[in-house]
Backbone as ProteinMPNN parsed JSONL, in Angstrom:
{"seq_chain_A": "MEALIEVIKHHPLFQGIQTKELSPMLSCLQSYVKSYKKEEIIILTQNTVTSIGIILSGSIHMIKEDEHGHKTLLTIMKENELFGETFACGALQHSKVTFKAASDCQILFLPFYKVLHTCNMTCVFHHQLIENMVQLICKKNVQLMEKIEITSKKTLREKILCYLNIESQKQGTKTFQSPLGRVEMAEYLCADRSALTRELNNMRKEGIIQFEKNIFSLPR", "coords_chain_A": {"N_chain_A": [[-32.298, -11.257, -9.187], [-32.922, -12.483, -11.648], [-32.17, -10.518, -13.487], [-29.425, -10.508, -13.104], [-28.77, -13.099, -13.938], [-29.286, -12.883, -16.666], [-27.202, -11.253, -17.415], [-24.901, -12.773, -16.901], [-25.143, -15.25, -18.164], [-23.971, -15.81, -20.615], [-21.35, -15.673, -20.084], [-17.899, -16.667, -20.279], [-16.995, -18.15, -18.052], [-19.161, -19.573, -17.248], [-19.76, -21.224, -19.284], [-21.253, -24.014, -20.861], [-22.854, -24.595, -18.751], [-26.168, -24.919, -17.883], [-28.762, -22.486, -18.269], [-30.864, -22.626, -16.435], [-29.598, -23.705, -14.275], [-28.04, -21.742, -13.201], [-29.048, -19.926, -11.24], [-29.528, -21.589, -8.842], [-26.856, -22.355, -8.633], [-25.405, -19.959, -8.093], [-26.483, -19.413, -5.62], [-25.646, -21.667, -4.171], [-22.907, -21.258, -4.216], [-22.7, -19.068, -2.634], [-22.517, -16.478, -3.647], [-22.105, -12.91, -4.281], [-23.002, -9.526, -5.145], [-21.369, -6.452, -5.728], [-21.067, -2.907, -5.877], [-18.902, -0.339, -7.198], [-17.442, 2.923, -7.116], [-15.807, 5.068, -9.526], [-12.27, 5.163, -9.249], [-12.317, 4.059, -6.748], [-10.957, 1.821, -4.348], [-10.792, -1.629, -4.783], [-9.506, -4.035, -4.113], [-6.807, -3.911, -1.973], [-3.222, -3.834, -1.968], [-1.752, -6.474, -0.182], [-4.119, -7.105, 1.054], [-6.298, -9.722, 2.175], [-7.403, -12.167, -0.031], [-10.2, -13.868, -0.843], [-12.121, -14.419, -2.635], [-13.19, -14.748, -6.068], [-13.433, -12.321, -8.564], [-15.838, -11.155, -10.911], [-16.211, -8.989, -13.537], [-19.024, -7.262, -14.034], [-19.891, -4.891, -15.13], [-18.247, -1.929, -16.359], [-14.732, -1.136, -15.713], [-11.457, -2.233, -14.547], [-8.366, -1.441, -12.983], [-5.265, -3.081, -12.646], [-2.752, -2.623, -10.435], [0.65, -2.157, -9.601], [2.63, -1.212, -6.916], [5.689, 0.158, -5.829], [8.13, 0.258, -3.095], [8.754, 2.919, -2.954], [6.569, 4.258, -3.715], [6.063, 4.429, -6.399], [3.993, 3.792, -9.128], [2.87, 1.157, -11.241], [0.972, 0.372, -14.001], [-0.315, -2.652, -14.515], [-2.237, -4.099, -15.991], [-5.379, -3.62, -17.735], [-8.608, -4.507, -16.911], [-11.649, -5.529, -18.306], [-15.248, -5.512, -18.822], [-16.731, -8.64, -18.118], [-14.358, -9.931, -17.559], [-12.182, -11.839, -15.354], [-10.821, -11.408, -12.026], [-8.434, -11.497, -9.341], [-8.231, -14.207, -9.005], [-5.734, -15.415, -9.028], [-4.63, -14.896, -6.529], [-6.595, -15.714, -4.748], [-6.6, -18.46, -4.99], [-4.173, -19.158, -3.987], [-1.726, -20.157, -1.459], [-1.184, -18.281, 0.559], [-2.957, -16.192, 0.096], [-2.754, -13.416, -0.023], [-2.956, -10.338, -1.597], [-0.745, -9.209, -4.114], [-0.896, -7.002, -5.56], [-2.75, -3.971, -6.315], [-6.194, -3.575, -6.899], [-8.149, -1.385, -8.647], [-11.047, 0.58, -9.271], [-11.514, 1.601, -12.511], [-13.537, 2.883, -13.657], [-16.983, 3.572, -12.867], [-18.223, 0.603, -11.569], [-19.531, -2.77, -11.442], [-19.373, -5.684, -9.585], [-19.33, -9.216, -9.499], [-18.88, -11.461, -6.959], [-17.346, -14.556, -6.237], [-16.895, -16.854, -3.794], [-13.832, -18.481, -3.48], [-13.264, -20.942, -2.229], [-15.718, -22.204, -2.207], [-16.109, -22.527, -4.899], [-14.071, -24.278, -5.632], [-14.407, -26.585, -4.08], [-16.655, -29.218, -4.087], [-20.075, -29.292, -3.071], [-22.228, -30.874, -0.573], [-24.367, -31.626, -2.017], [-23.417, -32.376, -4.411], [-23.34, -30.833, -6.839], [-23.857, -30.605, -10.317], [-22.647, -28.67, -11.834], [-20.174, -27.953, -10.87], [-17.689, -29.21, -11.724], [-17.56, -28.394, -14.4], [-17.415, -25.657, -14.03], [-14.914, -25.352, -12.763], [-13.208, -26.261, -14.797], [-13.696, -24.316, -16.758], [-12.677, -22.096, -15.421], [-9.932, -22.608, -15.254], [-9.214, -22.339, -17.941], [-9.704, -19.607, -18.302], [-7.859, -18.493, -16.552], [-5.528, -19.195, -17.858], [-5.777, -17.552, -20.094], [-5.502, -15.072, -18.865], [-2.846, -15.233, -18.077], [-1.608, -15.061, -20.553], [-2.1, -12.396, -21.179], [-0.522, -11.105, -19.253], [1.943, -11.963, -20.105], [2.122, -10.554, -22.478], [2.384, -8.001, -21.447], [4.925, -8.222, -20.278], [6.446, -8.658, -22.586], [6.153, -6.199, -23.888], [7.184, -4.246, -22.044], [9.767, -5.101, -21.829], [11.166, -4.151, -23.931], [13.826, -2.055, -25.139], [13.818, 0.73, -25.721], [11.628, 3.615, -25.438], [10.193, 4.134, -27.764], [10.191, 1.619, -29.007], [8.675, 0.213, -27.156], [6.21, 1.528, -27.383], [5.517, 0.945, -30.087], [5.396, -1.853, -29.959], [3.284, -2.227, -28.147], [1.17, -0.964, -29.595], [1.077, -2.547, -31.914], [0.307, -5.024, -30.84], [-2.25, -4.363, -29.892], [-3.438, -3.715, -32.327], [-3.437, -6.207, -33.606], [-5.117, -7.627, -31.869], [-7.544, -6.301, -32.267], [-7.873, -6.622, -34.924], [-7.425, -4.806, -36.996], [-5.771, -2.096, -38.702], [-6.34, 0.442, -37.98], [-7.447, 1.631, -35.001], [-8.942, 1.887, -31.714], [-7.275, 2.808, -28.833], [-7.457, 1.282, -25.654], [-6.37, 2.622, -23.581], [-5.857, 5.761, -22.045], [-3.67, 8.692, -22.186], [-2.362, 9.006, -19.681], [-2.793, 6.506, -18.517], [-1.561, 4.889, -20.435], [1.089, 5.721, -20.219], [1.673, 4.837, -17.625], [1.306, 2.1, -18.019], [3.337, 1.51, -19.829], [5.457, 2.041, -18.294], [6.58, 4.622, -18.3], [7.411, 8.158, -18.424], [4.832, 10.576, -18.561], [5.068, 12.963, -20.079], [7.286, 12.371, -21.636], [6.245, 10.266, -23.106], [4.193, 11.529, -24.578], [5.736, 13.304, -26.096], [7.301, 11.497, -27.592], [5.33, 10.128, -29.045], [4.362, 12.22, -30.654], [6.68, 12.763, -32.137], [6.9, 10.357, -33.547], [4.636, 10.51, -35.09], [5.234, 12.737, -36.715], [7.302, 11.657, -38.169], [5.98, 9.884, -39.688], [5.549, 7.31, -38.822], [3.45, 6.451, -37.262], [-0.063, 7.332, -37.078], [-2.351, 9.358, -35.318], [-5.264, 10.385, -33.5], [-6.254, 11.673, -30.69], [-7.282, 8.926, -28.926], [-7.405, 7.244, -31.078], [-5.629, 5.285, -33.204], [-3.495, 4.771, -36.048], [-1.725, 2.441, -37.953], [0.969, 1.875, -40.295], [0.022, 0.35, -43.346]], "CA_chain_A": [[-31.548, -12.443, -9.613], [-33.154, -12.713, -13.07], [-31.349, -9.565, -14.242], [-28.045, -10.985, -12.999], [-28.661, -14.295, -14.79], [-29.236, -12.418, -18.049], [-25.884, -10.669, -17.642], [-23.791, -13.738, -16.801], [-25.403, -16.551, -18.785], [-23.07, -16.029, -21.753], [-19.96, -15.473, -19.645], [-17.071, -17.867, -20.489], [-16.865, -18.936, -16.829], [-20.352, -20.408, -17.086], [-19.988, -21.966, -20.52], [-21.577, -25.425, -20.645], [-23.779, -24.698, -17.61], [-27.489, -24.538, -18.344], [-29.279, -21.257, -17.663], [-31.697, -22.966, -15.272], [-28.721, -24.098, -13.166], [-27.263, -20.604, -12.74], [-29.577, -19.389, -9.986], [-29.116, -22.437, -7.712], [-25.406, -22.359, -8.547], [-24.989, -18.742, -7.393], [-26.891, -19.588, -4.227], [-24.777, -22.682, -3.595], [-21.565, -20.681, -4.077], [-22.81, -17.914, -1.735], [-22.005, -15.332, -4.393], [-22.726, -11.623, -3.977], [-22.681, -8.446, -6.084], [-21.02, -5.187, -5.072], [-20.8, -1.805, -6.804], [-17.803, 0.55, -6.828], [-17.323, 4.169, -7.855], [-14.514, 5.279, -10.179], [-11.129, 5.435, -8.374], [-12.458, 3.355, -5.47], [-10.135, 0.625, -4.216], [-11.548, -2.877, -4.646], [-8.6, -4.856, -3.307], [-5.552, -3.215, -1.736], [-2.059, -4.699, -1.78], [-1.664, -7.178, 1.104], [-5.437, -7.56, 1.501], [-6.599, -11.137, 1.989], [-8.329, -12.37, -1.149], [-10.85, -15.174, -0.715], [-13.141, -14.561, -3.68], [-12.898, -14.403, -7.454], [-14.333, -11.274, -9.032], [-16.222, -11.084, -12.321], [-16.642, -7.627, -13.834], [-20.316, -7.244, -14.72], [-19.899, -3.653, -15.905], [-17.129, -1.059, -16.029], [-13.376, -1.654, -15.915], [-10.616, -2.242, -13.351], [-6.922, -1.387, -13.167], [-4.389, -3.849, -11.759], [-1.638, -1.706, -10.226], [1.743, -2.572, -8.716], [3.307, -0.048, -6.344], [6.917, -0.227, -5.131], [8.301, 0.837, -1.754], [8.908, 4.369, -3.083], [5.283, 4.82, -4.128], [5.933, 4.472, -7.858], [2.94, 2.875, -9.56], [2.917, 0.6, -12.591], [-0.285, -0.228, -14.438], [-0.009, -3.958, -15.093], [-3.217, -4.41, -17.036], [-6.744, -3.132, -17.575], [-9.593, -5.577, -17.062], [-12.925, -4.967, -18.72], [-16.462, -6.292, -18.594], [-16.7, -10.1, -18.286], [-13.085, -10.521, -17.166], [-11.975, -12.279, -13.984], [-9.652, -10.893, -11.319], [-8.261, -12.0, -7.98], [-8.16, -15.67, -8.952], [-4.349, -15.817, -8.755], [-4.367, -14.812, -5.092], [-7.614, -16.475, -4.016], [-6.282, -19.886, -5.022], [-2.84, -19.365, -3.433], [-1.644, -20.615, -0.078], [-1.189, -17.15, 1.486], [-4.158, -15.419, -0.217], [-2.523, -11.989, 0.124], [-2.776, -9.721, -2.902], [0.533, -8.547, -4.375], [-1.213, -5.817, -6.359], [-3.986, -3.264, -5.968], [-7.223, -3.513, -7.928], [-8.879, -0.128, -8.475], [-12.077, 0.821, -10.277], [-11.143, 2.591, -13.521], [-14.803, 3.557, -13.926], [-18.019, 2.963, -12.032], [-18.312, -0.794, -11.98], [-20.29, -3.725, -10.628], [-18.59, -6.916, -9.516], [-19.892, -10.429, -8.907], [-17.843, -12.182, -6.23], [-17.579, -15.972, -5.991], [-15.916, -17.387, -2.835], [-13.037, -19.495, -4.171], [-13.385, -22.239, -1.561], [-16.986, -22.795, -2.644], [-15.947, -22.923, -6.301], [-13.126, -25.387, -5.748], [-14.863, -27.79, -3.381], [-18.047, -29.567, -4.336], [-20.892, -29.315, -1.862], [-22.823, -32.175, -0.252], [-25.386, -31.931, -3.029], [-22.666, -32.795, -5.598], [-23.921, -30.089, -7.955], [-23.217, -31.026, -11.567], [-21.961, -27.563, -12.485], [-18.877, -27.668, -10.264], [-16.564, -29.634, -12.551], [-17.535, -27.522, -15.569], [-16.992, -24.349, -13.552], [-13.474, -25.419, -12.528], [-12.573, -26.366, -16.114], [-13.78, -22.999, -17.388], [-11.811, -21.173, -14.715], [-8.555, -22.894, -15.663], [-9.028, -21.746, -19.263], [-9.66, -18.157, -18.162], [-6.581, -18.172, -15.919], [-4.534, -19.288, -18.94], [-5.923, -16.339, -20.895], [-4.923, -13.974, -18.076], [-1.394, -15.38, -18.151], [-1.191, -14.548, -21.866], [-2.12, -10.942, -21.073], [0.646, -10.692, -18.485], [3.108, -12.195, -20.973], [2.148, -9.422, -23.4], [2.931, -6.885, -20.679], [6.365, -8.455, -20.166], [7.021, -8.453, -23.922], [6.17, -4.768, -24.185], [8.069, -3.498, -21.146], [11.148, -5.578, -21.955], [11.817, -3.421, -25.02], [14.855, -1.167, -24.603], [13.503, 2.151, -25.861], [10.216, 3.969, -25.328], [9.59, 3.97, -29.091], [9.963, 0.186, -29.214], [7.56, -0.166, -26.282], [4.983, 2.057, -27.989], [5.209, 0.172, -31.287], [5.011, -3.202, -29.549], [1.932, -2.116, -27.583], [0.212, -0.65, -30.653], [0.958, -3.717, -32.787], [-0.492, -6.036, -30.142], [-3.641, -3.903, -29.91], [-3.896, -3.837, -33.705], [-3.697, -7.628, -33.846], [-6.289, -8.005, -31.087], [-8.758, -5.717, -32.84], [-7.97, -7.058, -36.307], [-7.435, -3.677, -37.92], [-4.64, -1.189, -38.56], [-6.866, 1.651, -37.335], [-8.132, 1.104, -33.825], [-8.987, 2.747, -30.532], [-6.536, 2.293, -27.682], [-8.25, 1.303, -24.419], [-5.641, 3.41, -22.597], [-5.592, 7.173, -22.246], [-2.237, 8.985, -22.113], [-1.855, 8.732, -18.339], [-2.798, 5.05, -18.357], [-0.55, 4.317, -21.326], [2.395, 6.005, -19.632], [1.839, 3.922, -16.497], [1.418, 0.746, -18.549], [4.632, 1.378, -20.492], [6.496, 2.414, -17.313], [7.225, 5.797, -18.89], [6.934, 9.468, -18.03], [3.758, 10.994, -19.469], [5.587, 13.971, -21.015], [8.163, 11.676, -22.585], [5.364, 9.496, -23.99], [3.544, 12.473, -25.49], [6.777, 13.797, -27.012], [7.693, 10.427, -28.517], [4.194, 9.898, -29.946], [4.356, 13.317, -31.633], [7.824, 12.548, -33.03], [6.584, 9.223, -34.414], [3.651, 10.99, -36.068], [5.941, 13.598, -37.664], [8.139, 10.797, -39.014], [5.104, 9.029, -40.48], [5.562, 5.938, -38.313], [2.066, 6.217, -36.843], [-0.973, 8.462, -37.094], [-3.324, 9.228, -34.235], [-6.107, 11.5, -33.076], [-6.627, 11.265, -29.336], [-6.989, 7.517, -28.677], [-7.536, 6.492, -32.327], [-4.301, 5.125, -33.805], [-3.393, 4.085, -37.341], [-0.392, 1.955, -38.264], [1.174, 1.703, -41.739], [-0.552, -0.909, -43.86]], "C_chain_A": [[-31.711, -12.684, -11.117], [-32.302, -11.786, -13.926], [-29.893, -10.007, -14.23], [-27.814, -12.187, -13.907], [-28.538, -13.889, -16.253], [-27.846, -11.875, -18.398], [-24.806, -11.748, -17.751], [-23.97, -15.012, -17.62], [-24.507, -16.86, -19.985], [-21.597, -15.859, -21.362], [-19.162, -16.762, -19.818], [-16.935, -18.748, -19.249], [-18.021, -19.92, -16.671], [-20.711, -21.173, -18.36], [-20.239, -23.443, -20.21], [-22.493, -25.664, -19.464], [-25.131, -24.16, -18.051], [-27.995, -23.32, -17.575], [-30.095, -21.551, -16.405], [-30.863, -23.359, -14.055], [-28.012, -22.906, -12.533], [-27.756, -20.051, -11.405], [-29.236, -20.274, -8.788], [-27.599, -22.495, -7.539], [-24.906, -21.152, -7.752], [-25.346, -18.813, -5.914], [-25.976, -20.566, -3.507], [-23.386, -22.117, -3.313], [-21.523, -19.504, -3.112], [-22.201, -16.66, -2.376], [-22.719, -14.048, -3.954], [-22.223, -10.579, -4.969], [-22.402, -7.176, -5.297], [-20.674, -4.142, -6.121], [-19.69, -0.908, -6.266], [-17.844, 1.798, -7.696], [-15.935, 4.27, -8.489], [-13.474, 5.736, -9.162], [-11.229, 4.73, -7.018], [-11.613, 2.08, -5.477], [-11.031, -0.596, -3.983], [-10.768, -3.856, -3.774], [-7.284, -4.104, -3.191], [-4.422, -4.234, -1.566], [-1.994, -5.196, -0.337], [-3.018, -7.545, 1.694], [-5.57, -9.063, 1.29], [-7.657, -11.285, 0.913], [-8.906, -13.777, -1.041], [-11.872, -15.435, -1.81], [-12.597, -14.179, -5.046], [-13.909, -13.349, -7.89], [-14.604, -11.385, -10.522], [-16.778, -9.689, -12.567], [-17.937, -7.675, -14.645], [-20.457, -6.001, -15.587], [-18.719, -2.797, -15.457], [-15.786, -1.709, -16.295], [-12.55, -1.456, -14.657], [-9.15, -2.153, -13.757], [-6.239, -2.309, -12.16], [-3.091, -3.06, -11.645], [-0.623, -2.296, -9.253], [2.461, -1.324, -8.239], [4.541, -0.505, -5.582], [7.03, 0.507, -3.799], [8.465, 2.35, -1.777], [7.607, 5.044, -3.537], [5.104, 4.942, -5.623], [4.951, 3.393, -8.317], [3.15, 2.43, -11.004], [1.568, -0.035, -12.902], [0.028, -1.539, -15.141], [-0.96, -4.319, -16.215], [-4.549, -3.752, -16.716], [-7.69, -4.295, -17.825], [-10.961, -4.966, -17.311], [-14.07, -5.923, -18.383], [-16.272, -7.755, -18.987], [-15.373, -10.741, -17.887], [-13.056, -10.887, -15.686], [-10.809, -11.525, -13.361], [-9.618, -11.478, -9.913], [-8.073, -13.494, -7.874], [-6.755, -16.161, -8.602], [-4.064, -15.854, -7.262], [-5.359, -15.64, -4.281], [-7.268, -17.955, -3.952], [-4.887, -20.183, -4.473], [-2.885, -19.769, -1.97], [-1.77, -19.451, 0.908], [-2.412, -16.26, 1.318], [-3.995, -13.921, 0.019], [-2.23, -11.39, -1.245], [-1.426, -9.026, -2.993], [0.335, -7.276, -5.186], [-2.479, -5.165, -5.81], [-4.933, -3.299, -7.157], [-8.076, -2.279, -7.649], [-9.886, 0.056, -9.607], [-11.621, 1.92, -11.225], [-12.359, 3.396, -13.968], [-15.802, 3.007, -12.916], [-18.191, 1.525, -12.496], [-19.115, -1.619, -10.986], [-19.598, -5.073, -10.733], [-19.405, -8.038, -8.884], [-18.748, -11.191, -8.249], [-18.273, -13.621, -5.96], [-16.521, -16.465, -5.003], [-15.162, -18.573, -3.435], [-13.187, -20.881, -3.542], [-14.639, -22.96, -2.035], [-16.898, -23.266, -4.097], [-15.133, -24.203, -6.406], [-13.644, -26.684, -5.153], [-16.347, -28.029, -3.612], [-18.812, -29.662, -3.02], [-21.483, -30.712, -1.652], [-23.859, -32.607, -1.275], [-24.746, -32.441, -4.322], [-23.267, -32.154, -6.864], [-23.125, -30.351, -9.241], [-22.386, -29.919, -12.211], [-20.525, -27.386, -12.008], [-17.693, -28.025, -11.17], [-16.423, -28.756, -13.794], [-17.014, -26.14, -15.193], [-15.475, -24.302, -13.361], [-12.71, -25.477, -13.852], [-12.566, -25.017, -16.821], [-12.81, -22.011, -16.742], [-10.349, -21.37, -15.1], [-8.27, -22.246, -17.018], [-8.914, -20.222, -19.179], [-8.368, -17.7, -17.492], [-5.459, -18.232, -16.954], [-4.574, -18.038, -19.814], [-5.305, -15.151, -20.179], [-3.397, -14.028, -18.124], [-0.842, -14.86, -19.474], [-1.134, -13.024, -21.825], [-0.893, -10.424, -20.324], [1.937, -10.925, -19.274], [3.239, -11.068, -21.993], [2.764, -8.209, -22.713], [4.448, -7.015, -20.565], [7.06, -8.196, -21.502], [7.171, -6.975, -24.226], [7.213, -4.036, -23.341], [9.522, -3.957, -21.212], [11.9, -4.888, -23.094], [12.732, -2.333, -24.449], [14.465, 0.305, -24.645], [12.0, 2.377, -25.751], [9.512, 3.782, -26.668], [9.271, 2.508, -29.368], [8.792, -0.307, -28.371], [6.231, 0.279, -26.886], [4.571, 1.221, -29.19], [4.755, -1.244, -30.949], [3.588, -3.195, -29.007], [0.896, -1.901, -28.677], [0.021, -1.83, -31.606], [0.126, -4.823, -32.141], [-1.963, -5.644, -30.145], [-4.237, -4.031, -31.309], [-4.261, -5.279, -34.031], [-4.946, -8.1, -33.102], [-7.58, -7.544, -31.754], [-8.917, -6.016, -34.326], [-8.024, -5.945, -37.331], [-6.222, -2.795, -37.651], [-5.043, 0.154, -37.955], [-7.762, 1.212, -36.183], [-8.103, 2.125, -32.698], [-8.225, 2.089, -29.391], [-7.424, 2.349, -26.446], [-7.606, 2.166, -23.341], [-5.561, 4.869, -23.004], [-4.103, 7.42, -22.056], [-1.646, 8.668, -20.73], [-1.752, 7.227, -18.119], [-1.721, 4.399, -19.219], [0.845, 4.528, -20.763], [2.676, 5.053, -18.472], [2.067, 2.5, -16.995], [2.788, 0.493, -19.165], [5.801, 1.7, -19.556], [7.302, 3.609, -17.821], [6.656, 7.074, -18.291], [5.898, 9.945, -19.049], [4.259, 12.003, -20.5], [6.468, 13.328, -22.073], [7.334, 10.877, -23.586], [4.73, 10.415, -25.034], [4.536, 12.988, -26.53], [7.148, 12.74, -28.052], [6.571, 10.116, -29.501], [4.155, 10.967, -31.036], [5.511, 13.175, -32.622], [7.536, 11.424, -34.024], [5.556, 9.618, -35.47], [4.32, 11.864, -37.12], [6.758, 12.773, -38.65], [7.303, 9.835, -39.856], [5.061, 7.579, -40.029], [4.164, 5.519, -37.872], [1.257, 7.477, -37.105], [-1.95, 8.269, -35.933], [-4.087, 10.524, -34.021], [-6.728, 11.075, -31.759], [-6.285, 9.791, -29.142], [-7.188, 6.632, -29.912], [-6.173, 6.461, -33.019], [-4.407, 4.416, -35.154], [-1.932, 3.699, -37.56], [-0.254, 1.811, -39.769], [0.638, 0.352, -42.2], [0.488, -1.654, -44.678]], "O_chain_A": [[-30.748, -13.05, -11.79], [-31.774, -12.196, -14.96], [-29.201, -9.89, -15.242], [-26.779, -12.281, -14.567], [-27.764, -14.49, -16.999], [-27.377, -12.019, -19.527], [-23.908, -11.654, -18.588], [-23.022, -15.786, -17.753], [-24.307, -18.023, -20.333], [-20.713, -15.898, -22.217], [-19.679, -17.844, -19.538], [-16.777, -19.963, -19.372], [-17.876, -20.966, -16.039], [-21.816, -21.698, -18.495], [-19.532, -24.047, -19.404], [-22.873, -26.803, -19.193], [-25.212, -23.036, -18.548], [-27.698, -23.144, -16.393], [-30.023, -20.808, -15.426], [-31.363, -23.347, -12.93], [-27.443, -23.032, -11.449], [-26.947, -19.742, -10.53], [-28.702, -19.769, -7.8], [-27.109, -22.665, -6.422], [-24.085, -21.297, -6.846], [-24.6, -18.33, -5.062], [-25.575, -20.328, -2.368], [-22.763, -22.449, -2.304], [-20.447, -18.993, -2.8], [-21.475, -15.899, -1.736], [-23.786, -14.092, -3.342], [-21.152, -10.73, -5.558], [-23.097, -6.86, -4.332], [-20.058, -4.458, -7.139], [-19.544, -0.732, -5.057], [-18.231, 1.743, -8.864], [-14.995, 3.622, -8.03], [-13.752, 6.587, -8.317], [-10.295, 4.808, -6.22], [-11.56, 1.358, -6.473], [-11.901, -0.595, -3.112], [-11.303, -4.428, -2.824], [-6.707, -3.703, -4.201], [-4.639, -5.346, -1.086], [-2.162, -4.422, 0.606], [-3.079, -8.222, 2.721], [-5.018, -9.612, 0.336], [-8.685, -10.608, 0.942], [-8.174, -14.762, -1.138], [-12.424, -16.531, -1.908], [-11.661, -13.387, -5.159], [-15.103, -13.475, -7.615], [-13.699, -11.677, -11.303], [-17.709, -9.257, -11.886], [-17.936, -8.083, -15.807], [-21.07, -6.049, -16.654], [-18.246, -2.917, -14.327], [-15.7, -2.706, -17.011], [-12.88, -0.631, -13.805], [-8.746, -2.73, -14.767], [-6.584, -2.321, -10.978], [-2.403, -2.85, -12.644], [-0.986, -2.859, -8.22], [2.856, -0.477, -9.041], [4.469, -1.437, -4.782], [6.146, 1.276, -3.423], [8.331, 3.002, -0.741], [7.564, 6.261, -3.719], [4.105, 5.496, -6.083], [5.07, 2.229, -7.937], [3.55, 3.214, -11.865], [1.083, -0.88, -12.149], [0.576, -1.538, -16.243], [-0.537, -4.791, -17.271], [-4.813, -3.374, -15.575], [-7.581, -4.987, -18.838], [-11.38, -4.027, -16.635], [-13.888, -6.969, -17.762], [-15.726, -8.064, -20.047], [-15.264, -11.967, -17.875], [-13.797, -10.331, -14.875], [-9.916, -11.056, -14.067], [-10.641, -11.897, -9.372], [-7.789, -14.012, -6.794], [-6.599, -17.198, -7.958], [-3.347, -16.732, -6.781], [-5.002, -16.202, -3.246], [-7.6, -18.632, -2.979], [-4.456, -21.335, -4.489], [-3.934, -19.73, -1.326], [-2.382, -19.597, 1.965], [-2.863, -15.639, 2.28], [-4.984, -13.222, 0.237], [-1.36, -11.876, -1.968], [-1.011, -8.337, -2.061], [1.294, -6.557, -5.466], [-3.176, -5.725, -4.965], [-4.517, -3.077, -8.294], [-8.65, -2.137, -6.569], [-9.606, -0.274, -10.759], [-11.37, 3.046, -10.796], [-12.225, 4.456, -14.58], [-15.488, 2.067, -12.186], [-18.293, 1.267, -13.695], [-19.343, -1.212, -9.846], [-19.279, -5.542, -11.825], [-20.08, -7.843, -7.873], [-17.763, -11.529, -8.904], [-19.392, -13.883, -5.519], [-15.341, -16.49, -5.353], [-15.776, -19.557, -3.849], [-13.231, -21.883, -4.256], [-14.629, -24.174, -2.239], [-17.517, -24.258, -4.482], [-15.469, -25.102, -7.177], [-13.353, -27.764, -5.665], [-17.181, -27.157, -3.365], [-18.263, -30.061, -1.993], [-21.261, -31.616, -2.457], [-24.188, -33.787, -1.39], [-25.45, -32.888, -5.228], [-23.645, -32.841, -7.813], [-21.895, -30.322, -9.247], [-21.519, -30.196, -13.04], [-19.733, -26.729, -12.683], [-16.79, -27.208, -11.355], [-15.311, -28.414, -14.197], [-16.26, -25.527, -15.949], [-14.827, -23.33, -13.749], [-11.683, -24.816, -14.008], [-11.561, -24.62, -17.411], [-12.198, -21.192, -17.427], [-9.611, -20.397, -15.254], [-7.201, -21.669, -17.216], [-8.122, -19.616, -19.9], [-7.839, -16.639, -17.824], [-4.543, -17.411, -16.926], [-3.533, -17.527, -20.226], [-4.656, -14.314, -20.807], [-2.736, -12.992, -18.201], [0.248, -14.291, -19.521], [-0.213, -12.426, -22.381], [-0.297, -9.421, -20.718], [2.905, -10.179, -19.128], [4.353, -10.671, -22.335], [3.558, -7.481, -23.307], [5.173, -6.034, -20.733], [8.13, -7.588, -21.545], [8.194, -6.545, -24.759], [8.032, -3.288, -23.875], [10.411, -3.273, -20.705], [13.118, -5.02, -23.211], [12.442, -1.762, -23.398], [14.75, 1.048, -23.706], [11.203, 1.459, -25.944], [8.369, 3.327, -26.713], [8.207, 2.19, -29.901], [8.01, -1.146, -28.817], [5.257, -0.474, -26.904], [3.41, 0.829, -29.306], [3.837, -1.772, -31.576], [2.779, -4.051, -29.363], [-0.138, -2.569, -28.696], [-1.097, -2.079, -32.057], [-0.666, -5.482, -32.814], [-2.83, -6.488, -30.373], [-5.398, -4.41, -31.463], [-5.286, -5.536, -34.663], [-5.736, -8.877, -33.637], [-8.569, -8.275, -31.808], [-9.949, -5.71, -34.923], [-8.596, -6.11, -38.408], [-5.708, -2.746, -36.534], [-4.196, 0.909, -37.477], [-8.737, 0.491, -36.394], [-7.343, 3.093, -32.727], [-8.501, 0.946, -29.029], [-8.081, 3.363, -26.209], [-8.217, 2.418, -22.303], [-5.242, 5.19, -24.148], [-3.346, 6.484, -21.794], [-0.547, 8.121, -20.635], [-0.751, 6.734, -17.6], [-1.048, 3.466, -18.78], [1.686, 3.632, -20.819], [3.781, 4.524, -18.349], [2.913, 1.778, -16.467], [3.339, -0.601, -19.041], [6.966, 1.646, -19.951], [8.532, 3.612, -17.781], [5.563, 7.077, -17.724], [6.063, 9.745, -20.252], [3.908, 11.906, -21.676], [6.411, 13.686, -23.249], [7.67, 10.814, -24.769], [4.733, 10.109, -26.226], [4.204, 13.094, -27.71], [7.29, 13.042, -29.237], [6.838, 9.864, -30.676], [3.941, 10.654, -32.207], [5.342, 13.438, -33.813], [7.884, 11.524, -35.2], [5.593, 9.129, -36.599], [4.005, 11.746, -38.304], [6.893, 13.137, -39.818], [7.847, 9.062, -40.644], [4.592, 6.712, -40.766], [3.749, 4.379, -38.082], [1.814, 8.552, -37.324], [-2.327, 7.142, -35.611], [-3.602, 11.613, -34.328], [-7.616, 10.224, -31.721], [-5.109, 9.431, -29.187], [-7.145, 5.406, -29.807], [-5.632, 7.508, -33.376], [-5.285, 3.58, -35.37], [-1.025, 4.511, -37.379], [-1.258, 1.641, -40.461], [0.792, -0.659, -41.514], [0.208, -2.734, -45.198]]}, "name": "protein", "num_of_chains": 1, "seq": "MEALIEVIKHHPLFQGIQTKELSPMLSCLQSYVKSYKKEEIIILTQNTVTSIGIILSGSIHMIKEDEHGHKTLLTIMKENELFGETFACGALQHSKVTFKAASDCQILFLPFYKVLHTCNMTCVFHHQLIENMVQLICKKNVQLMEKIEITSKKTLREKILCYLNIESQKQGTKTFQSPLGRVEMAEYLCADRSALTRELNNMRKEGIIQFEKNIFSLPR"}
């Protein structure tokens, strides 16, 4: 428990909650930790979702699959991010997407009902926890809006430039490392991998971008 407290005490979800309150809080919420191997399914489409997940280590892919089996990578979630909150707090609680481990990862699960409803002890952390969660859900919505902005572009080149510019702004530099490999980027941009590779090479020849593997540079 002490090792877990050290990991989560600075997490935005627990901001404003004293470190000494974290252990009784986790007990009150009936939280639990589970580990997953890379490529292992965490939540499958149509699974019932009753808990919010916090990524303690590793990363997760949120994937949407259509009736023909075509997959779209909606977003990548990294250490300290939340997932599953959209479905856990809904009326039906059925996931519309699949969450898959992009690497070996460890997840802290918090039953949503326990988070939302104060217990008989009227623990002081509950209201702060709910306030923090609302802020994190807003942040997640911004990420999904970025995805819509990128994929709404008409051409693959426009999608690539939009994605790279957003990443550049996030990292505060014109030279940065993309969190997505080529396969992941193709899925994220809803593009064929070969077409993506070809377009990236064309953009480099034209001097629009420079890159070496996942390190990209944009014109200053």
